[in-house]
LUMGUDO-918709 format. One line per field, with one value per atom (N, C-alpha, C): residue number from 0; residue in three letters; atom name; x, y, z. Coordinates in steps of 0.2 Angstrom, whole numbers, plus 2048, in hexadecimal, padded with zeros to 3 digits. Each point is the difference from the previous one (the first is absolute). Layout:
pos = c(NUM	...)
code = c(ALA	...)
site = c(CA	...)
px = c(X	...)
py = c(Y	...)
pz = c(Z	...)
// end
This chain:
pos = c(0	0	0	1	1	1	2	2	2	3	3	3	4	4	4	5	5	5	6	6	6	7	7	7	8	8	8	9	9	9	10	10	10	11	11	11	12	12	12	13	13	13	14	14	14	15	15	15	16	16	16	17	17	17	18	18	18	19	19	19	20	20	20	21	21	21	22	22	22	23	23	23	24	24	24	25	25	25	26	26	26	27	27	27	28	28	28	29	29	29	30	30	30	31	31	31	32	32	32	33	33	33	34	34	34	35	35	35	36	36	36	37	37	37	38	38	38	39	39	39	40	40	40	41	41	41	42	42	42	43	43	43	44	44	44	45	45	45	46	46	46	47	47	47	48	48	48	49	49	49	50	50	50	51	51	51	52	52	52	53	53	53	54	54	54	55	55	55	56	56	56	57	57	57	58	58	58	59	59	59	60	60	60	61	61	61	62	62	62	63	63	63)
code = c(MET	MET	MET	ARG	ARG	ARG	VAL	VAL	VAL	ASN	ASN	ASN	GLY	GLY	GLY	GLU	GLU	GLU	LYS	LYS	LYS	THR	THR	THR	CYS	CYS	CYS	LEU	LEU	LEU	GLU	GLU	GLU	LYS	LYS	LYS	PRO	PRO	PRO	LEU	LEU	LEU	THR	THR	THR	LEU	LEU	LEU	ALA	ALA	ALA	ALA	ALA	ALA	TYR	TYR	TYR	LEU	LEU	LEU	ALA	ALA	ALA	ALA	ALA	ALA	LYS	LYS	LYS	GLN	GLN	GLN	PHE	PHE	PHE	ASP	ASP	ASP	CYS	CYS	CYS	ARG	ARG	ARG	MET	MET	MET	VAL	VAL	VAL	ALA	ALA	ALA	VAL	VAL	VAL	GLU	GLU	GLU	ARG	ARG	ARG	ASN	ASN	ASN	ARG	ARG	ARG	GLN	GLN	GLN	ILE	ILE	ILE	VAL	VAL	VAL	PRO	PRO	PRO	LYS	LYS	LYS	ALA	ALA	ALA	ASP	ASP	ASP	TYR	TYR	TYR	GLU	GLU	GLU	LYS	LYS	LYS	VAL	VAL	VAL	ALA	ALA	ALA	LEU	LEU	LEU	GLN	GLN	GLN	GLU	GLU	GLU	GLU	GLU	GLU	ASP	ASP	ASP	ILE	ILE	ILE	LEU	LEU	LEU	GLU	GLU	GLU	ILE	ILE	ILE	VAL	VAL	VAL	ARG	ARG	ARG	PHE	PHE	PHE	VAL	VAL	VAL	GLY	GLY	GLY	GLY	GLY	GLY	GLY	GLY	GLY)
site = c(N	CA	C	N	CA	C	N	CA	C	N	CA	C	N	CA	C	N	CA	C	N	CA	C	N	CA	C	N	CA	C	N	CA	C	N	CA	C	N	CA	C	N	CA	C	N	CA	C	N	CA	C	N	CA	C	N	CA	C	N	CA	C	N	CA	C	N	CA	C	N	CA	C	N	CA	C	N	CA	C	N	CA	C	N	CA	C	N	CA	C	N	CA	C	N	CA	C	N	CA	C	N	CA	C	N	CA	C	N	CA	C	N	CA	C	N	CA	C	N	CA	C	N	CA	C	N	CA	C	N	CA	C	N	CA	C	N	CA	C	N	CA	C	N	CA	C	N	CA	C	N	CA	C	N	CA	C	N	CA	C	N	CA	C	N	CA	C	N	CA	C	N	CA	C	N	CA	C	N	CA	C	N	CA	C	N	CA	C	N	CA	C	N	CA	C	N	CA	C	N	CA	C	N	CA	C	N	CA	C	N	CA	C	N	CA	C	N	CA	C	N	CA	C)
px = c(F42	7FB	7FF	7FA	7FF	7F9	7FF	7FB	7FF	7FC	7FD	805	804	806	808	801	806	7FF	808	803	801	800	7FD	802	804	802	7FB	7FF	7FC	807	7FE	806	7FC	7FD	7FB	7F9	7FE	7F9	7FA	7FF	7F7	7FB	7FB	7F9	7FE	7FB	800	7FE	7FB	7FE	807	805	803	806	801	805	7FB	7FA	7FC	7FE	801	801	807	805	805	804	7FA	801	7FD	7FD	7F9	7FB	7FD	7FB	7FB	7FA	7FA	7F9	803	7FB	7FA	7FC	7F7	805	802	802	804	804	800	800	804	7FD	80A	7FC	808	7FF	806	7FE	80A	7FC	807	803	803	801	7FF	7FB	7FA	7FA	7FE	7F9	800	7F9	7FD	801	800	802	7F7	7FF	7F7	802	7FD	803	800	7FE	7FB	808	802	808	804	803	805	801	800	800	806	7FE	803	804	801	804	807	806	806	805	800	805	808	801	805	805	808	806	7FD	7FC	800	7F9	7FB	7F8	802	7FA	801	7F7	802	7FC	7FF	7F7	7FE	7FC	802	7FB	7FB	7FB	7FE	7FB	802	7FC	7F7	7FB	7FF	7FE	7FE	801	7FA	7FC	7FA	802	7FC	800	7FD	7FE	7FD	802)
py = c(A0E	7FE	800	800	7FD	804	804	805	7FE	7FA	801	7FD	7F8	800	801	805	803	805	7FD	801	807	801	809	7FE	804	800	808	800	803	806	805	805	802	7FF	800	7FE	800	7FD	801	7FF	802	7FB	805	7FB	7FE	7FC	800	808	803	805	807	7FE	807	7FE	7F9	7FB	802	801	7FE	809	804	80A	7FF	800	800	7FC	7FC	7FF	802	805	803	7FE	7F7	7FD	805	7FF	801	7FA	800	7FC	7FD	808	7FE	7F8	803	7FE	7F7	7FE	7FA	7FA	7FD	7F8	7FD	7FD	7FF	7F7	7FE	7FA	800	7FE	800	7F9	7FC	7F8	7FC	802	7FB	801	806	804	804	801	804	808	805	806	802	802	805	806	805	807	804	7FE	803	7FC	7FD	7FF	802	802	805	804	801	805	7FE	7FB	7FB	7F9	7FF	7FB	805	7FB	804	7F8	806	7FD	7F9	7FC	7FD	7FE	7FF	7FF	7F6	800	7F6	802	804	7FF	801	7FE	7FE	805	804	806	800	7FF	7FC	806	808	805	7FF	803	801	805	803	806	7FE	803	801	804	7FD	808	7FF	805	7FE	802	7FD	7FE	7FE	7FC	7FF	7FE)
pz = c(27E	800	7F6	802	7F5	7FF	7FA	7FE	7F9	7FE	7F7	7FF	805	7FC	801	802	800	806	804	805	800	807	800	808	804	807	805	806	803	802	802	801	807	802	807	800	807	800	7FD	7FD	7FC	803	7FF	7FE	7F9	7FE	7F9	7FC	801	802	7FD	805	7FF	7FB	7FD	7FB	7F8	801	7FC	7FD	803	7FF	7FE	804	7FD	7FA	7FE	7FB	7FB	7FF	7FD	7FF	805	7FD	803	7FB	802	803	80B	802	800	7FA	7FF	7F9	7FB	7FB	800	805	7FF	806	7FE	805	801	808	802	803	7FF	800	805	808	802	803	800	802	7FD	7FB	7FC	803	801	803	7FF	7FE	800	805	7FF	808	7FE	805	7FD	801	7FE	800	803	805	80A	802	800	802	7FD	7FC	7FC	805	805	805	806	803	804	7FD	7FA	7FF	7FD	806	801	7FB	7F9	7FD	804	7FD	803	7FB	801	7FB	7FE	801	7FE	7FB	801	7FA	7F9	7FD	7FC	7FE	7FB	7FB	7FC	7FC	7FB	800	7FD	800	7F6	7FE	7FC	800	7FA	800	7FA	804	7FB	7FB	7F7	7FC	7FC	7FD	7FC	7F8	7FF	7F5	7FF	7F9	7FD	7FB)
// end
């Protein structure tokens, strides 16, 4: 699996929500693209990650 351009291995089957939690991402503050398609937040619990997936995870930050 690739996450933000870096190769990583899934140690066990995970949903997108579980992966984000394990990597300490706040699901409310990120947008995720999986295999070039935006994943709706409502689907994070339903999406089962696969070794061939390519994820782009973007965090929202505030500032001025």
